[in-house]
MIDOTOR-734925 format. One record per residue: residue in three letters; x, y, z of N, C-alpha, C in turn. Coordinates in steps of 0.1 Angstrom, whole numbers. Example, Ala and Ser with C-alpha at 12.3 -4.5 7.8 and 13.67 -1.06 7.14 Angstrom:
BEGIN
ATOM  type     nx     ny     nz    cax    cay    caz     cx     cy     cz
ATOM   ALA    132    -57     78    123    -45     78    132    -33     78
ATOM   SER    128    -22     71    137    -11     71    129      0     79
// end
This chain:
BEGIN
ATOM  type     nx     ny     nz    cax    cay    caz     cx     cy     cz
ATOM   MET     10    -13     -2      0      0      1      8     12      0
ATOM   ALA      7     23    -10     13     35    -12     11     44      3
ATOM   THR     22     51      7     19     62     17     16     72      9
ATOM   LYS      5     80     14      0     90     11      5    104     18
ATOM   PHE     11    113     12     17    125     18      8    135     14
ATOM   PRO      5    144     27     -4    155     26      0    165     16
ATOM   SER     -8    171      7     -5    183      0     -1    196      7
ATOM   PRO      8    203      1     13    216     10      2    223     13
ATOM   ARG    -10    224      6    -22    230     12    -25    225     27
ATOM   ASP    -26    211     25    -30    204     37    -20    211     51
ATOM   SER     -8    209     47      2    212     57      1    226     61
ATOM   VAL     -1    235     54     -3    247     57    -14    250     65
ATOM   GLY    -25    244     63    -38    244     72    -35    238     86
ATOM   PHE    -26    228     84    -23    221     99    -16    231    107
ATOM   PHE     -4    238    101      5    247    107     -4    259    110
ATOM   ASN    -12    263    105    -23    275    110    -32    272    121
ATOM   PHE    -37    257    121    -45    254    132    -36    255    144
ATOM   LEU    -22    250    144    -16    252    157    -13    266    163
ATOM   ARG    -11    274    152     -7    287    156    -18    295    160
ATOM   SER    -29    292    156    -44    298    159    -47    292    173
ATOM   ASN    -41    281    178    -48    275    189    -36    273    201
ATOM   PRO    -29    284    204    -17    279    213    -18    274    227
ATOM   LYS    -31    275    232    -32    271    245    -35    257    247
ATOM   LYS    -38    252    234    -40    238    232    -26    227    232
ATOM   THR    -18    236    229     -6    230    226      8    232    240
ATOM   LYS      3    237    250     11    239    261     11    228    268
ATOM   PRO     21    225    274     23    212    282     16    213    295
ATOM   ALA     10    203    299      1    203    312     11    206    324
ATOM   ALA     18    196    330     26    198    342     40    194    340
ATOM   ALA     50    200    344     63    196    341     68    189    353
ATOM   SER     76    178    351     83    170    361     90    179    372
ATOM   GLN     96    174    382    103    180    391    116    186    385
ATOM   GLU    123    179    377    135    184    372    134    194    359
ATOM   ASP    121    194    354    116    205    342    112    217    347
ATOM   ARG    114    221    359    109    233    366    118    245    368
ATOM   GLY    114    255    367    122    266    372    113    277    382
ATOM   PHE    119    286    384    110    293    393    112    310    391
ATOM   LEU    105    319    390    106    334    388    105    338    402
ATOM   VAL    116    347    403    119    356    416    117    371    411
ATOM   PHE    107    376    419    103    391    416    106    399    429
ATOM   GLU    105    411    426    110    420    435    102    423    447
ATOM   ASN     87    421    445     80    423    457     66    414    455
ATOM   THR     57    413    465     45    405    464     36    410    452
ATOM   SER     36    422    454     23    426    442     30    422    429
ATOM   GLU     42    420    425     45    415    412     42    405    410
ATOM   VAL     41    395    420     40    380    421     25    379    419
ATOM   ILE     18    384    427      1    384    424     -2    388    411
ATOM   GLN      4    397    404     -1    404    391      6    391    381
ATOM   ALA     16    386    383     22    376    375     15    364    374
ATOM   GLU     10    359    387      4    346    388    -12    351    379
ATOM   ASN    -17    361    382    -30    362    376    -30    363    360
ATOM   LEU    -19    367    356    -17    371    340    -13    355    335
ATOM   LEU     -5    348    341     -1    336    339    -11    325    340
ATOM   LYS    -17    326    346    -29    316    349    -43    320    337
ATOM   GLN    -43    330    338    -56    339    328    -51    332    313
ATOM   GLU    -38    332    311    -32    325    299    -30    309    296
ATOM   GLY    -35    303    306    -33    291    306    -20    282    313
ATOM   TRP    -14    288    317      0    279    322      0    276    334
ATOM   THR      6    263    334      4    254    346     16    263    355
ATOM   ILE     12    268    367     21    273    375     17    273    389
ATOM   GLN     27    276    400     23    275    413     31    284    421
ATOM   VAL     27    290    431     33    300    440     37    292    451
ATOM   MET     48    295    457     55    286    464     68    296    473
ATOM   GLY     72    292    485     83    300    493     95    296    482
ATOM   PRO    104    306    484    116    306    478    127    296    486
ATOM   PRO    135    288    478    145    281    488    155    292    495
ATOM   PRO    159    285    509    169    292    515    179    300    508
ATOM   GLU    186    295    498    194    298    490    195    310    482
ATOM   ILE    181    315    481    177    327    473    175    341    482
ATOM   HIS    186    349    481    185    361    491    180    372    484
ATOM   SER    175    372    472    170    385    466    155    384    465
ATOM   GLY    146    394    463    132    390    460    126    393    472
ATOM   CYS    111    389    470    100    388    481    101    374    484
ATOM   ASP     91    371    492     90    358    503     82    346    493
ATOM   LEU     80    349    480     73    342    471     78    340    459
ATOM   VAL     79    328    454     84    327    441     72    320    431
ATOM   ILE     76    320    416     62    312    409     72    301    400
ATOM   THR     66    288    402     72    278    398     65    277    384
ATOM   PHE     73    273    373     68    270    359     73    261    352
ATOM   PRO     69    255    340     74    244    332     86    251    324
ATOM   LEU     99    248    327    108    255    322    111    254    308
ATOM   ILE    106    245    301    106    242    287     98    257    281
ATOM   GLU     90    261    289     83    274    282     87    288    288
ATOM   GLU    101    287    292    108    297    297    108    310    289
ATOM   LEU    110    308    275    111    319    266     96    324    266
ATOM   ASN     87    317    264     75    322    259     67    332    273
ATOM   ILE     69    324    285     65    330    297     72    344    300
ATOM   LEU     87    344    296     94    357    297     88    368    288
ATOM   ARG     85    363    273     79    372    266     65    379    270
ATOM   LEU     58    370    276     44    373    281     44    383    293
ATOM   LEU     56    381    301     58    390    311     64    404    310
ATOM   ASP     73    402    300     80    414    293     69    424    289
ATOM   LYS     61    418    279     51    425    272     40    433    283
ATOM   ASN     38    427    295     30    432    303     40    439    316
ATOM   ARG     50    443    310     61    450    321     59    444    336
ATOM   LEU     62    431    338     66    425    349     75    413    348
ATOM   PRO     87    421    344     99    412    342    104    406    355
ATOM   PRO    108    394    359    112    390    369    126    395    373
ATOM   LEU    131    395    386    145    401    388    152    387    382
ATOM   SER    148    376    385    158    365    380    149    351    378
ATOM   VAL    154    342    370    148    328    366    160    317    368
ATOM   VAL    155    309    379    161    300    383    157    286    380
ATOM   PRO    166    277    373    161    263    372    163    254    385
ATOM   VAL    153    246    387    155    239    396    165    227    394
ATOM   THR    177    227    400    188    220    394    192    208    406
ATOM   GLY    184    210    417    189    200    427    180    201    440
ATOM   PRO    179    193    450    171    195    462    173    209    469
ATOM   LEU    188    212    467    189    229    476    182    237    468
ATOM   LEU    180    238    456    173    247    452    158    247    449
ATOM   GLU    151    236    455    138    234    456    129    242    465
ATOM   PRO    118    249    456    110    259    463    104    251    476
ATOM   VAL     98    260    484     95    252    497     78    254    497
ATOM   GLY     72    242    499     57    242    501     52    253    511
ATOM   ILE     42    260    507     37    271    518     23    267    524
ATOM   TYR     19    255    524      6    250    531     11    242    543
ATOM   GLN      5    244    552      4    234    565     -9    230    567
ATOM   VAL    -12    217    569    -24    215    572    -28    205    586
ATOM   LYS    -34    208    596    -34    204    609    -52    198    611
ATOM   ASP    -54    186    611    -68    182    614    -69    180    627
ATOM   PHE    -78    187    633    -81    185    648    -94    177    653
ATOM   GLY    -96    170    644   -110    163    647   -123    171    640
ATOM   GLU   -127    180    649   -138    186    643   -134    198    635
ATOM   TYR   -121    201    638   -119    214    633   -106    211    623
ATOM   LEU   -104    217    612    -95    219    603    -85    233    601
ATOM   MET    -74    231    604    -63    244    601    -57    243    589
ATOM   VAL    -56    253    583    -49    254    570    -38    269    571
ATOM   ARG    -27    268    570    -18    277    572    -11    279    559
ATOM   ALA    -10    292    554     -4    294    541      7    306    546
ATOM   ALA     18    302    543     30    311    546     28    315    561
ATOM   ASN     24    327    565     23    333    580      7    335    583
ATOM   MET     -4    330    576    -17    332    579    -23    318    580
ATOM   LYS    -33    317    591    -41    305    593    -55    308    591
ATOM   ILE    -62    298    590    -76    297    588    -82    286    595
ATOM   VAL    -91    287    604    -97    273    609   -111    273    607
ATOM   VAL   -114    259    606   -129    259    599   -133    247    606
ATOM   GLU   -148    248    610   -155    236    617   -158    228    606
ATOM   LYS   -154    216    604   -155    207    594   -170    204    591
ATOM   LYS   -180    202    601   -194    197    598   -199    208    591
ATOM   ASN   -199    221    594   -208    230    589   -201    240    580
ATOM   ARG   -187    238    578   -177    245    570   -175    261    573
ATOM   LYS   -180    263    588   -179    276    592   -165    281    596
ATOM   ILE   -161    292    593   -148    297    595   -147    303    611
ATOM   VAL   -139    297    619   -140    301    633   -128    308    637
ATOM   ASN   -119    308    629   -108    317    633   -100    321    622
ATOM   VAL    -93    333    622    -83    337    612    -73    345    618
ATOM   SER    -59    342    617    -49    347    626    -39    345    619
ATOM   GLY    -27    353    625    -13    353    618     -8    366    611
ATOM   GLY      3    366    607     10    378    602     12    389    608
ATOM   GLY     16    400    604     14    413    612      9    424    604
ATOM   CYS      1    422    594     -2    431    586    -13    438    590
ATOM   PRO    -15    453    589    -25    460    594    -41    456    589
ATOM   ASP    -42    448    580    -57    445    575    -61    432    581
ATOM   VAL    -52    423    588    -54    409    596    -68    412    604
ATOM   PRO    -68    423    613    -82    423    620    -93    426    614
ATOM   TYR    -91    432    604   -104    435    595   -107    423    587
ATOM   LEU    -95    415    581   -101    405    575   -108    394    583
ATOM   ALA   -103    392    593   -108    382    602   -121    386    608
ATOM   ARG   -128    401    609   -139    406    613   -148    401    601
ATOM   LYS   -143    402    591   -154    399    577   -154    382    575
ATOM   MET   -148    377    580   -145    360    576   -153    352    589
ATOM   VAL   -148    356    599   -151    346    611   -166    347    612
ATOM   GLY   -171    335    613   -186    334    617   -193    330    605
ATOM   LYS   -188    332    593   -194    327    580   -190    313    575
ATOM   THR   -197    310    566   -192    295    560   -180    298    550
ATOM   ILE   -174    290    545   -166    290    534   -172    298    520
ATOM   ASP   -185    292    518   -192    298    506   -196    313    509
ATOM   GLU   -200    314    520   -206    330    523   -195    340    527
ATOM   ALA   -183    337    531   -172    344    534   -167    352    522
ATOM   PRO   -162    364    522   -156    372    511   -143    366    508
ATOM   ARG   -137    367    496   -126    362    493   -114    372    499
ATOM   PRO   -105    367    506    -95    377    511    -87    385    503
ATOM   ARG    -86    378    490    -79    388    479    -84    397    474
ATOM   GLU    -99    398    476   -109    412    473   -108    420    484
ATOM   ILE   -107    417    494   -107    429    506    -94    432    512
ATOM   GLY    -86    423    512    -71    424    516    -63    432    506
ATOM   HIS    -52    438    515    -44    447    505    -28    444    506
ATOM   THR    -23    434    516    -10    434    520     -8    416    516
ATOM   LEU      3    413    519     11    398    517      2    389    527
ATOM   CYS     -2    395    538    -11    386    545    -24    383    540
ATOM   GLY    -31    395    535    -42    392    526    -40    381    515
ATOM   TYR    -29    382    509    -25    372    496    -21    357    502
ATOM   ALA    -16    355    515    -14    345    521    -28    339    526
ATOM   LEU    -35    347    531    -49    340    535    -57    335    525
ATOM   GLU    -54    342    515    -64    338    502    -59    323    499
ATOM   LEU    -47    323    498    -40    307    495    -46    298    505
ATOM   ALA    -46    300    518    -50    294    527    -65    290    527
ATOM   PHE    -74    300    523    -86    301    520    -91    290    508
ATOM   GLU    -81    292    498    -83    281    488    -81    266    491
ATOM   GLU    -72    266    496    -69    250    502    -78    249    510
ATOM   THR    -81    255    519    -96    251    527   -107    247    520
ATOM   ARG   -112    254    510   -123    253    503   -123    238    496
ATOM   VAL   -108    232    491   -106    223    485   -108    212    494
ATOM   ARG   -103    211    505   -101    202    515   -116    199    523
ATOM   CYS   -124    210    523   -137    209    529   -147    207    519
ATOM   ALA   -145    204    506   -154    206    498   -166    193    501
ATOM   PRO   -179    196    499   -187    187    503   -188    172    494
// end
């Protein structure tokens, strides 16, 4: 049986399809050794870059920097290293260039997880960075918000405590500091762990 090769017109159509559908060709998740992390000057830039990259469909994660990194803020963004050029182009285009891009080359440069979860039976506590949220598991009611040293922590606690996870406002929408951002991360993790 003879092999049928596509005509030049068919090939052009195929390449146009790939070009017009960039999100479908992005890799899903990278393995440990295929990751890098982006170091930014401050938390505000991390939040903006996270929103932008997720909006564009990239598989990223916000984590704590390894102890060997002595510049930037207390958060880094991990990303698939194979997509470094595309991600840097997008960040540059949006005026969010990172201070540096570091490949994860060994256990010493491994970013640090920012979640700690403690199950107290009736209650679940999730900590992200320096912020904690405690939820009563049976009714998903927030019973405590604490941690950090930012001026908006008492305000965040007042707005959230006593409400269920579904009723409470998103910390990211009402907070304006690193503590508010960390509480958002803890809040999201709590929602996942207390899903009905």
